[in-house]
C-alpha positions as CSV (number, residue, x, y, z in Angstrom):
1,M,-13.7,-13.5,35.9
2,M,-11.2,-15.9,36.7
3,K,-14.1,-19.0,36.5
4,K,-15.3,-17.3,33.2
5,L,-11.5,-17.2,32.1
6,F,-11.6,-21.5,33.4
7,A,-14.5,-22.1,31.5
8,E,-13.2,-20.7,28.3
9,F,-10.2,-22.6,28.8
10,F,-11.8,-25.7,29.4
11,G,-14.2,-24.8,26.2
12,T,-11.4,-24.3,23.5
13,F,-9.8,-26.8,24.9
14,W,-12.6,-29.9,24.4
15,L,-13.0,-28.1,21.5
16,V,-9.4,-28.6,20.1
17,F,-8.6,-31.9,21.8
18,G,-12.1,-33.2,20.1
19,G,-12.3,-32.0,16.7
20,C,-9.0,-32.1,15.8
21,G,-8.3,-35.1,17.8
22,S,-10.9,-37.1,15.6
23,A,-9.4,-35.8,12.5
24,L,-5.8,-36.9,13.8
25,F,-7.1,-40.8,15.1
26,A,-10.3,-41.4,13.8
27,S,-10.4,-40.7,9.9
28,Q,-7.2,-42.9,8.7
29,I,-6.2,-44.3,5.6
30,S,-5.4,-48.1,5.9
31,P,-2.3,-48.7,4.4
32,S,-3.5,-52.2,3.6
33,L,-7.0,-51.4,1.9
34,N,-5.3,-49.2,0.8
35,E,-8.6,-47.1,1.5
36,Q,-9.9,-44.0,4.2
37,I,-11.7,-45.7,7.4
38,G,-12.8,-44.6,10.7
39,I,-15.1,-41.7,11.3
40,L,-13.6,-39.6,7.5
41,L,-14.6,-36.2,7.4
42,L,-18.6,-36.6,8.2
43,G,-17.5,-37.5,11.0
44,V,-15.0,-34.6,11.6
45,S,-17.6,-32.5,11.2
46,L,-19.8,-33.5,13.8
47,A,-17.3,-34.2,15.6
48,F,-16.5,-30.6,16.1
49,G,-19.9,-29.3,16.3
50,L,-20.4,-32.1,19.3
51,T,-17.6,-30.1,21.1
52,V,-19.5,-26.9,20.7
53,L,-22.8,-28.2,22.0
54,T,-21.5,-30.4,25.3
55,M,-19.2,-27.5,26.3
56,A,-22.1,-24.8,25.6
57,Y,-24.7,-26.8,28.0
58,A,-21.3,-27.2,30.8
59,V,-20.0,-23.8,30.6
60,G,-22.0,-21.9,28.3
61,H,-23.8,-20.4,31.6
62,I,-20.4,-19.3,33.1
63,S,-18.3,-17.9,29.9
64,G,-21.2,-17.3,27.6
65,G,-19.8,-20.3,25.3
66,H,-17.6,-18.5,23.3
67,F,-14.5,-21.0,22.6
68,N,-13.3,-18.9,20.4
69,P,-12.1,-15.0,19.5
70,A,-13.8,-15.0,16.4
71,V,-17.0,-15.2,18.0
72,S,-15.8,-12.7,21.1
73,F,-14.7,-10.5,18.5
74,G,-18.8,-10.5,16.7
75,L,-20.8,-10.4,19.8
76,M,-18.5,-7.5,20.8
77,A,-19.3,-6.2,17.5
78,G,-23.0,-7.2,18.0
79,G,-23.3,-5.4,21.4
80,R,-23.4,-8.9,23.4
81,F,-19.6,-8.5,25.2
82,P,-18.1,-5.7,26.8
83,V,-14.4,-4.6,25.2
84,R,-12.8,-4.7,28.2
85,D,-13.3,-8.8,28.5
86,L,-12.1,-9.6,24.8
87,A,-8.3,-9.8,25.5
88,P,-8.5,-11.7,28.3
89,Y,-11.3,-14.3,26.8
90,I,-8.6,-14.8,23.5
91,V,-6.2,-15.4,26.1
92,A,-7.6,-18.1,27.8
93,Q,-9.2,-19.7,24.3
94,C,-5.5,-19.6,22.8
95,F,-4.3,-21.2,26.0
96,G,-7.0,-23.6,25.4
97,A,-6.4,-24.8,22.4
98,I,-2.3,-25.2,22.7
99,A,-2.6,-27.4,25.8
100,A,-5.3,-29.5,23.9
101,A,-2.4,-29.5,21.1
102,G,0.1,-30.2,23.0
103,A,-1.8,-33.7,24.3
104,L,-2.8,-34.2,20.9
105,Y,1.4,-33.7,20.5
106,V,2.4,-35.5,22.8
107,I,0.0,-38.9,22.1
108,A,0.4,-38.7,18.0
109,N,4.3,-39.0,19.0
110,S,3.5,-42.5,21.4
111,S,3.2,-44.1,18.2
112,G,6.3,-42.8,16.4
113,T,7.6,-39.7,15.1
114,P,4.4,-38.3,13.1
115,D,5.0,-36.8,9.8
116,F,3.5,-33.3,9.9
117,S,5.4,-32.5,6.2
118,A,2.7,-32.2,4.2
119,P,-0.5,-29.6,4.2
120,G,-3.2,-30.4,6.7
121,A,-0.8,-32.3,8.7
122,F,-2.3,-32.5,12.0
123,A,-4.9,-30.9,11.7
124,T,-3.7,-27.6,10.5
125,N,-5.3,-24.9,8.3
126,F,-4.3,-24.4,4.7
127,Y,-4.8,-23.2,1.1
128,N,-3.1,-23.9,-2.2
129,A,-3.0,-27.6,-1.2
130,P,-4.9,-30.2,-2.8
131,V,-5.1,-32.1,0.5
132,Y,-8.3,-33.6,-0.8
133,F,-10.2,-35.0,-3.6
134,E,-7.3,-34.0,-5.6
135,R,-8.5,-30.0,-5.5
136,S,-6.7,-26.6,-4.5
137,Y,-8.2,-23.7,-3.4
138,S,-6.7,-20.3,-3.8
139,L,-6.7,-17.6,-1.4
140,A,-8.5,-15.8,-1.7
141,A,-11.3,-18.8,-2.3
142,A,-10.2,-19.8,1.3
143,F,-10.2,-16.0,2.7
144,L,-14.0,-15.7,0.9
145,T,-14.9,-19.2,2.8
146,E,-13.8,-18.7,6.3
147,F,-15.2,-14.6,5.7
148,L,-18.2,-16.2,4.4
149,L,-18.6,-19.0,7.4
150,T,-17.5,-17.3,10.1
151,A,-20.5,-14.5,9.4
152,F,-23.4,-16.6,9.5
153,F,-21.6,-18.7,12.3
154,L,-22.4,-15.7,14.4
155,I,-25.7,-14.8,13.1
156,I,-27.0,-18.0,14.4
157,I,-25.3,-17.6,17.5
158,M,-26.8,-14.3,17.8
159,G,-29.9,-15.2,16.8
160,A,-30.5,-18.8,19.1
161,T,-29.0,-16.6,21.5
162,D,-31.2,-14.0,21.5
163,K,-33.7,-12.9,24.1
164,H,-36.8,-13.8,21.9
165,A,-35.7,-16.9,21.0
166,N,-36.1,-20.4,22.6
167,G,-32.5,-20.4,24.2
168,K,-32.5,-24.3,26.0
169,F,-32.0,-24.9,22.3
170,A,-29.5,-22.8,21.6
171,G,-26.7,-25.4,21.7
172,I,-28.4,-27.6,19.5
173,A,-28.1,-24.8,16.9
174,I,-24.8,-23.8,17.1
175,G,-23.6,-27.4,17.5
176,L,-25.2,-28.1,14.4
177,A,-24.1,-24.5,12.5
178,L,-20.6,-25.8,13.4
179,T,-21.0,-29.0,11.8
180,L,-22.4,-27.7,8.7
181,I,-19.8,-25.1,8.8
182,H,-17.3,-28.2,8.1
183,L,-18.8,-30.0,6.1
184,I,-19.1,-27.1,3.4
185,S,-15.3,-26.3,4.3
186,I,-12.7,-28.9,5.4
187,P,-12.2,-29.7,1.9
188,I,-11.5,-26.2,1.2
189,T,-9.2,-25.1,4.2
190,N,-9.3,-27.8,6.4
191,T,-11.3,-25.4,8.2
192,S,-10.8,-22.7,10.9
193,V,-13.5,-20.4,11.3
194,N,-11.2,-20.1,15.0
195,P,-8.2,-18.2,15.2
196,A,-7.4,-20.2,18.4
197,R,-7.4,-23.7,17.3
198,S,-5.3,-22.9,14.4
199,L,-3.1,-21.7,16.0
200,S,-2.9,-24.4,18.5
201,Q,-2.2,-26.6,15.5
202,A,0.0,-24.4,13.7
203,I,2.3,-23.7,16.0
204,F,3.5,-27.6,16.5
205,V,4.1,-27.8,12.4
206,Q,5.3,-25.0,11.6
207,G,6.4,-24.1,8.2
208,N,3.4,-22.8,6.0
209,A,1.4,-23.4,8.7
210,I,2.9,-20.5,10.7
211,S,3.4,-18.7,7.6
212,Q,-0.5,-19.2,5.9
213,L,-2.1,-18.5,9.4
214,W,-3.3,-15.0,9.1
215,L,-5.8,-15.7,7.2
216,F,-7.2,-17.9,9.6
217,W,-6.1,-15.0,12.4
218,V,-7.2,-12.1,10.0
219,A,-10.6,-13.4,7.7
220,P,-12.9,-15.6,10.5
221,I,-12.5,-12.4,12.7
222,L,-13.7,-10.2,10.5
223,G,-16.2,-12.6,9.5
224,G,-17.7,-12.4,13.0
225,I,-18.1,-8.8,13.6
226,S,-19.1,-8.4,9.7
227,G,-21.8,-11.2,11.6
228,G,-22.3,-9.3,15.0
229,L,-22.8,-6.1,12.6
230,I,-25.5,-7.8,10.6
231,Y,-27.8,-9.7,12.8
232,K,-27.3,-6.4,15.3
233,F,-28.6,-3.6,12.6
234,L,-30.7,-5.6,10.5
235,L,-31.7,-9.0,11.9
236,Q,-32.4,-8.1,15.5
237,K,-35.7,-7.6,17.0
238,K,-35.9,-4.0,18.8
239,S,-37.5,-3.8,22.5
């Protein structure tokens, strides 16, 4: 069991460090050029997908490669994961995410005290804030977005890892799915679909990031459970 928990810890660490790190350090606005430079939203989306893809092949065979409490809940609802392992997995995922956020915080502070006052700072999630394209999305819109995208994420995960599917390509499908999810929802919520990833960044920012954190736990978990149930009862091929 400990090896599974370490796999979840390191997998979630890599997801947060790679995904949020790319947003923090590789997608910036140049004050001198007054324009955005670096990998932009497309690159950040791809970075999140690549973290899951790479860790799925690195440690997925050890723990199942959840790296996300909503995925663990969804797989449990879909009959692929035992209830007894749910709490230990979530604890390992949260500790991995927080450790990664801590490393990012140290790196960010090495170049001066960063300003975390704005919505979305330090790659936190948000709603009711015009961060991208001068558009603000309501609590209801954010909840629906996180719910639907996590539900579809679980459908893809369960389908790609089904015993009737070609499991060798499961990591690619799952990684690309997470990339697509970020392409859709970064401008809406900065994309959670992962409560551990949301928690880790909010801890270091506090303020609104903490007060809005509940949505980025409740919506993804409910979406994950719904996706797991949909696949189990409506899509899964009976043996």
